[in-house]
Every structure is written in structure tokens, then in C-alpha cells.
N, C-alpha and C positions, 0 to 999 in steps of 0.2 A: 631100467631107470626105477622103477617103482621100489624093487627088492633093496636096492642100495639105500633108500631112504628110510626103510621099515628096519634094516639091520643096524643103521646108525641110532635110530631111536630106541631100540631093543638095548643097545650097548649103553646109551645113555642113561636109560632108566635103571640098568643095572648098576651101572657105577654110582648114581644117586643113591640106590636103596643101600647098597653096601656102605658109602660115607654116612648116610644117616644111620644106618645100624651100628656102625663103629662110634660115632658121637654118642648114641643112646647107651652103649655099653659102658664106654668112658664115663658118662654122667653117673650113671648108676653107682659103678664102682667107687668113684669119687665121695658119692654121697654115704656109702657104707663104711669107707675108710675114715671119713670126717665123724661120723657119730660114733664108730667105735673109740675113737681118739677122745672125744667129749666124755664118753662113758667112763673111759680110764681117768680122766680129771676129776669128773665127778665122784668117783669112788673114792680118790687119794683125798678129797676134801672132806669127806663124811666120815673118813675113819683117821683124820688128823694126820695121815701120812704127808700130805702136802706140807703141813705146818713144820713136822719134823724135818722134812727135806730142806725147807727153807731155812731153818735154824742151823742146821749143819752147813749149808752153803754160805750163810751168812758169818758163820764161825771162821770156816775155811778162808773167806776172802777178807776177813778184818772187820767186817761190819757188825753191827750189833753188839760192840765190845765197849762201849763208852760209858758203862757203869763206873769203872774206877775212875775214869777221868772226871765223870761228874762228882763224885764222891771226894776227888782231891779239890776240886774247885771249889767244892762247898766248905770243906775245912780251910783252904786258905782264905777265904773270904770270911769266914768264922774267926780266924785267928788275928785278922785285922780289923774286926769288929763292923764288919759291913754285913748286912742281912740281906739276903736274897728274897725277892719276891715271887710268888706264885712257883715256889720250888715243888712242883708235884711230881715225884718221881720214886720209883721202888725198885730194888733188885729182882730179878726174874732168876729162875732156877738155873739157866743157861749161861750164866755168867755175863748178862746184859743187864739192861736197864728198861723198865716199863713207863711210860709217861703216862700221866692221867690226863 
């Protein structure tokens, strides 16, 4: 009887240690993967690569291209003698418009 209890206790401890080890390895691996991803994102921010990617994505999706629309609206209002207030915008180098 005494051997049976000791064997079960040993098996239980072995299973617990394997599970704890697996959890620890998984946690460490996920931290390393997250920090590598964060480093890559920070690199893109500081080299302006993220800005360039965002501009390309915006142009391909049709966003950020409202410069022509704003200019057309401004001309239409000017033609009718209506003055727009707080019209603070400028064309950017990517065919869009920047608001100030």
C-alpha cells in the first residue's frame, strides 16, 4: 500500500513540473516575440517608414486624397461670393491635403 501512494505522488509531481516548465517556456517565448515586434514597429517610426507605408496605404484605399475636393469646394464658394471661415489647409507632396 505504501508504494502505491508514493508512486502516485511522484507521477503527480512529475506532471506538475512538466506543466510548469511548459508554461514558463511559453511565457518567455511570447515575451521575446512581442518585444521583437515592438522593436520592428519602433524602427519603422524612427525611419519614417511607417509614415510612408501609411501614405501608400491611404492612397491605395482612396483616403487622404481630398485635396482636390477641398479646392473645388473653395472655388465654388468663391465663385458665388461666399467666404469660408477658418480655411486652414495646404496641399501636401502626396496629392492630399494637410490641415493646420
